[in-house]
C-alpha atoms as a printed R data frame, in Angstrom:
    type eleno elety resid chain resno       x      y       z
1   ATOM     1    CA   MET     A     1  43.635 -0.736  14.992
2   ATOM     2    CA   LEU     A     2  42.650  3.557  14.691
3   ATOM     3    CA   SER     A     3  43.669  5.672  16.613
4   ATOM     4    CA   ASP     A     4  41.060  8.598  15.568
5   ATOM     5    CA   PRO     A     5  37.315  7.626  16.856
6   ATOM     6    CA   MET     A     6  36.400 10.015  13.812
7   ATOM     7    CA   THR     A     7  37.727  7.876  10.896
8   ATOM     8    CA   LEU     A     8  36.230  4.289  12.971
9   ATOM     9    CA   TYR     A     9  32.559  5.639  12.870
10  ATOM    10    CA   LYS     A    10  33.013  6.953   9.446
11  ATOM    11    CA   LEU     A    11  34.225  3.727   8.087
12  ATOM    12    CA   MET     A    12  31.436  1.546  10.358
13  ATOM    13    CA   ASN     A    13  28.859  4.139   8.095
14  ATOM    14    CA   LEU     A    14  30.753  2.749   5.163
15  ATOM    15    CA   TYR     A    15  29.817 -0.766   6.485
16  ATOM    16    CA   MET     A    16  26.381 -0.638   7.248
17  ATOM    17    CA   LEU     A    17  25.824  1.257   4.131
18  ATOM    18    CA   LYS     A    18  27.142 -1.442   2.033
19  ATOM    19    CA   GLN     A    19  26.283 -4.544   3.828
20  ATOM    20    CA   VAL     A    20  22.392 -3.558   2.427
21  ATOM    21    CA   ASN     A    21  20.947 -2.710  -0.913
22  ATOM    22    CA   PHE     A    22  18.709 -0.227  -0.071
23  ATOM    23    CA   PRO     A    23  19.504  3.497   1.575
24  ATOM    24    CA   LEU     A    24  19.202  3.687   5.697
25  ATOM    25    CA   THR     A    25  18.071  6.760   6.867
26  ATOM    26    CA   ASN     A    26  19.769  9.121   9.463
27  ATOM    27    CA   SER     A    27  17.024  7.658  11.812
28  ATOM    28    CA   GLN     A    28  18.412  4.069  11.162
29  ATOM    29    CA   LEU     A    29  22.174  4.938  11.560
30  ATOM    30    CA   THR     A    30  21.620  7.146  14.866
31  ATOM    31    CA   ASP     A    31  19.406  3.973  16.168
32  ATOM    32    CA   PHE     A    32  22.391  1.482  15.533
33  ATOM    33    CA   PHE     A    33  25.067  4.310  17.296
34  ATOM    34    CA   LEU     A    34  22.968  5.709  20.100
35  ATOM    35    CA   ALA     A    35  21.764  2.126  21.284
36  ATOM    36    CA   HIS     A    36  25.403  0.525  21.286
37  ATOM    37    CA   GLU     A    37  26.791  3.988  22.602
38  ATOM    38    CA   TYR     A    38  29.696  4.242  19.792
39  ATOM    39    CA   ALA     A    39  28.941  7.338  19.444
40  ATOM    40    CA   THR     A    40  26.874 10.884  20.324
41  ATOM    41    CA   TYR     A    41  24.045 12.274  17.776
42  ATOM    42    CA   PHE     A    42  26.491 14.987  17.030
43  ATOM    43    CA   THR     A    43  29.473 13.073  16.306
44  ATOM    44    CA   LEU     A    44  27.203 10.941  14.054
45  ATOM    45    CA   GLN     A    45  26.010 13.645  12.223
46  ATOM    46    CA   GLN     A    46  29.508 14.965  11.846
47  ATOM    47    CA   ALA     A    47  31.308 11.736  10.638
48  ATOM    48    CA   LEU     A    48  28.100 11.417   7.844
49  ATOM    49    CA   ASN     A    49  28.385 15.166   7.281
50  ATOM    50    CA   GLU     A    50  32.134 14.365   6.339
51  ATOM    51    CA   LEU     A    51  31.897 11.085   4.235
52  ATOM    52    CA   SER     A    52  29.074 12.802   2.018
53  ATOM    53    CA   GLU     A    53  31.437 15.677   1.016
54  ATOM    54    CA   ALA     A    54  34.148 13.546   0.173
55  ATOM    55    CA   GLY     A    55  31.892 11.442  -1.914
56  ATOM    56    CA   LEU     A    56  31.870  8.542  -0.362
57  ATOM    57    CA   ILE     A    57  28.287  8.471   0.525
58  ATOM    58    CA   ARG     A    58  25.260  9.920  -2.196
59  ATOM    59    CA   VAL     A    59  22.453 11.691   0.403
60  ATOM    60    CA   GLU     A    60  18.855 11.977  -0.187
61  ATOM    61    CA   ALA     A    61  17.052 14.629   2.076
62  ATOM    62    CA   GLY     A    62  13.648 14.738   1.950
63  ATOM    63    CA   HIS     A    63  11.349 16.700   3.928
64  ATOM    64    CA   LYS     A    64  10.698 13.850   7.073
65  ATOM    65    CA   THR     A    65  13.996 12.006   6.481
66  ATOM    66    CA   THR     A    66  17.207 11.864   4.746
67  ATOM    67    CA   ARG     A    67  18.781  8.810   3.055
68  ATOM    68    CA   TYR     A    68  22.137  7.521   2.536
69  ATOM    69    CA   GLU     A    69  23.855  5.450   0.559
70  ATOM    70    CA   ILE     A    70  27.541  3.959  -0.106
71  ATOM    71    CA   THR     A    71  29.233  5.211  -3.568
72  ATOM    72    CA   ARG     A    72  31.542  3.280  -5.377
73  ATOM    73    CA   GLU     A    73  34.423  6.031  -3.984
74  ATOM    74    CA   GLY     A    74  32.948  4.801  -0.500
75  ATOM    75    CA   GLU     A    75  33.345  0.988  -1.548
76  ATOM    76    CA   GLU     A    76  36.840  1.384  -2.418
77  ATOM    77    CA   THR     A    77  37.564  2.785   0.478
78  ATOM    78    CA   LEU     A    78  36.053  0.656   3.228
79  ATOM    79    CA   ASN     A    79  37.656 -2.227   0.390
80  ATOM    80    CA   PHE     A    80  41.057 -0.587   1.583
81  ATOM    81    CA   PHE     A    81  40.491  0.365   5.421
82  ATOM    82    CA   GLY     A    82  37.593 -1.723   6.236
83  ATOM    83    CA   ASN     A    83  39.977 -4.073   8.351
84  ATOM    84    CA   ASN     A    84  40.318 -1.729  11.181
85  ATOM    85    CA   ILE     A    85  37.080 -1.817  12.305
86  ATOM    86    CA   PRO     A    86  37.464 -4.166  15.129
87  ATOM    87    CA   PRO     A    87  35.972 -7.761  15.175
88  ATOM    88    CA   ALA     A    88  33.515 -7.438  18.060
89  ATOM    89    CA   ILE     A    89  32.283 -3.797  16.498
90  ATOM    90    CA   VAL     A    90  31.305 -6.044  13.031
91  ATOM    91    CA   THR     A    91  29.786 -8.447  14.802
92  ATOM    92    CA   ASP     A    92  27.688 -5.860  16.794
93  ATOM    93    CA   MET     A    93  26.628 -4.350  13.159
94  ATOM    94    CA   GLU     A    94  26.047 -7.580  11.427
95  ATOM    95    CA   GLN     A    95  23.459 -8.493  14.693
96  ATOM    96    CA   TYR     A    96  21.755 -5.216  14.209
97  ATOM    97    CA   LEU     A    97  21.689 -5.548  10.570
98  ATOM    98    CA   LYS     A    98  19.892 -9.296  11.122
99  ATOM    99    CA   GLU     A    99  17.484 -8.387  13.852
100 ATOM   100    CA   HIS     A   100  16.258 -5.093  11.686
101 ATOM   101    CA   ARG     A   101  16.556 -5.686   8.340
102 ATOM   102    CA   PHE     A   102  13.153 -6.446   7.214
103 ATOM   103    CA   ARG     A   103  11.712 -3.263   9.276
104 ATOM   104    CA   MET     A   104  14.433 -1.297   7.801
105 ATOM   105    CA   ARG     A   105  13.684 -2.260   4.225
106 ATOM   106    CA   ASN     A   106  10.418 -1.364   4.599
107 ATOM   107    CA   GLU     A   107  11.235  2.037   6.266
108 ATOM   108    CA   VAL     A   108  13.025  3.093   3.247
109 ATOM   109    CA   GLY     A   109  10.974  1.482   0.823
110 ATOM   110    CA   LEU     A   110   7.996  3.833   1.059
111 ATOM   111    CA   VAL     A   111   8.562  7.757   0.091
112 ATOM   112    CA   ALA     A   112   6.582 10.478   0.616
113 ATOM   113    CA   ASP     A   113   7.628 13.719   0.154
114 ATOM   114    CA   TYR     A   114   6.263 17.226  -1.163
115 ATOM   115    CA   TYR     A   115   7.793 20.698  -2.239
116 ATOM   116    CA   LYS     A   116   5.743 23.923  -3.388
117 ATOM   117    CA   SER     A   117   6.165 24.026  -7.289
118 ATOM   118    CA   THR     A   118   6.667 27.230  -9.375
119 ATOM   119    CA   ASN     A   119   2.689 27.419  -9.710
120 ATOM   120    CA   GLN     A   120   2.428 28.187  -6.068
121 ATOM   121    CA   ASP     A   121   0.859 24.870  -6.126
122 ATOM   122    CA   TYR     A   122   2.343 21.890  -4.309
123 ATOM   123    CA   ILE     A   123   3.516 18.449  -5.369
124 ATOM   124    CA   VAL     A   124   3.212 15.476  -3.797
125 ATOM   125    CA   HIS     A   125   5.621 13.240  -4.536
126 ATOM   126    CA   CYS     A   126   5.000  9.240  -3.468
127 ATOM   127    CA   GLU     A   127   7.147  6.118  -4.204
128 ATOM   128    CA   ILE     A   128   7.434  2.293  -3.464
129 ATOM   129    CA   ARG     A   129  10.881  1.106  -3.596
130 ATOM   130    CA   GLU     A   130  11.949 -2.410  -3.980
131 ATOM   131    CA   GLY     A   131  15.814 -1.911  -2.759
132 ATOM   132    CA   LYS     A   132  17.410  0.608  -5.533
133 ATOM   133    CA   THR     A   133  14.162 -0.239  -8.055
134 ATOM   134    CA   SER     A   134  11.022  2.076  -7.906
135 ATOM   135    CA   LEU     A   135   8.031 -0.084  -8.306
136 ATOM   136    CA   LEU     A   136   5.648  3.243  -8.161
137 ATOM   137    CA   ASP     A   137   6.430  6.966  -8.647
138 ATOM   138    CA   LEU     A   138   3.329  9.000  -8.901
139 ATOM   139    CA   SER     A   139   3.399 12.905  -8.403
140 ATOM   140    CA   ILE     A   140   0.123 14.571  -7.780
141 ATOM   141    CA   SER     A   141  -0.146 18.456  -7.632
142 ATOM   142    CA   VAL     A   142  -2.545 19.931  -5.110
143 ATOM   143    CA   PRO     A   143  -3.786 23.122  -4.278
144 ATOM   144    CA   ASP     A   144  -2.276 23.779  -0.382
145 ATOM   145    CA   ARG     A   145   0.208 22.912   2.081
146 ATOM   146    CA   GLU     A   146  -1.994 20.901   4.336
147 ATOM   147    CA   GLN     A   147  -3.978 18.583   1.481
148 ATOM   148    CA   ALA     A   148  -0.101 17.682   0.431
149 ATOM   149    CA   GLU     A   149   0.992 17.038   4.386
150 ATOM   150    CA   SER     A   150  -2.518 14.542   4.465
151 ATOM   151    CA   MET     A   151  -1.343 12.870   1.458
152 ATOM   152    CA   CYS     A   152   2.497 12.425   2.520
153 ATOM   153    CA   GLY     A   153   1.118 11.123   6.405
154 ATOM   154    CA   LEU     A   154  -1.267  8.583   4.273
155 ATOM   155    CA   TRP     A   155   0.876  7.126   1.848
156 ATOM   156    CA   GLU     A   156   2.363  4.272   4.355
157 ATOM   157    CA   GLU     A   157  -1.141  3.411   5.420
158 ATOM   158    CA   LYS     A   158  -2.699  3.603   1.499
159 ATOM   159    CA   SER     A   159   0.312  2.911  -0.284
160 ATOM   160    CA   GLN     A   160  -0.130 -0.788  -0.908
161 ATOM   161    CA   GLU     A   161  -4.296 -0.167  -2.113
162 ATOM   162    CA   ILE     A   162  -3.099  2.323  -4.030
163 ATOM   163    CA   TYR     A   163  -0.368  0.386  -5.778
164 ATOM   164    CA   SER     A   164  -2.965 -2.690  -6.601
165 ATOM   165    CA   CYS     A   165  -5.647 -0.413  -7.668
166 ATOM   166    CA   ILE     A   166  -3.339  0.461 -10.500
167 ATOM   167    CA   MET     A   167  -1.902 -2.485 -11.175
168 ATOM   168    CA   LYS     A   168  -5.320 -3.868 -11.340
169 ATOM   169    CA   SER     A   169  -6.454 -1.192 -14.113
170 ATOM   170    CA   LEU     A   170  -3.391 -1.235 -16.198
171 ATOM   171    CA   LEU     A   171  -3.576 -5.412 -16.623
172 ATOM   172    CA   ARG     A   172  -6.950 -5.450 -17.355
173 ATOM   173    CA   GLU     A   173  -7.918 -6.119 -20.981
174 ATOM   174    CA   PRO     A   174 -10.161 -4.234 -22.462
């Protein structure tokens, strides 16, 4: 049994990230830890930050979300120390992932973000992912921030329609 709670929180994060074949967002991890009252928000953020600094997880920060993936070093660490996670906590994590996996995968499958380019316009980056594979990766230049925010906001609603239209157009015989 672990005497340091922070070590346990880190191992729990590694375990959850290892159990899925897609990144988990900060809000998804937070939801689990807070719902089960394992850690406070700030303690969880400290654990994630320390895992990142140690190279055990990879962090992808976007405009509105942060996604985490376990690294090879993180997997090795989990293989070595994972048996220190109490069985009841493993059961809680597995049950949570079983109940929420589909929703969680769909949440991280759509990415919409924007940034200011060197030309002073905005680049909107929209992506559809299946696991770690990018099905569609689209970058569009727009003149102002309001348009960039609007496009990002509509991406979840319109992504399947846009993907379908592109596929039909590109696969149509001339």
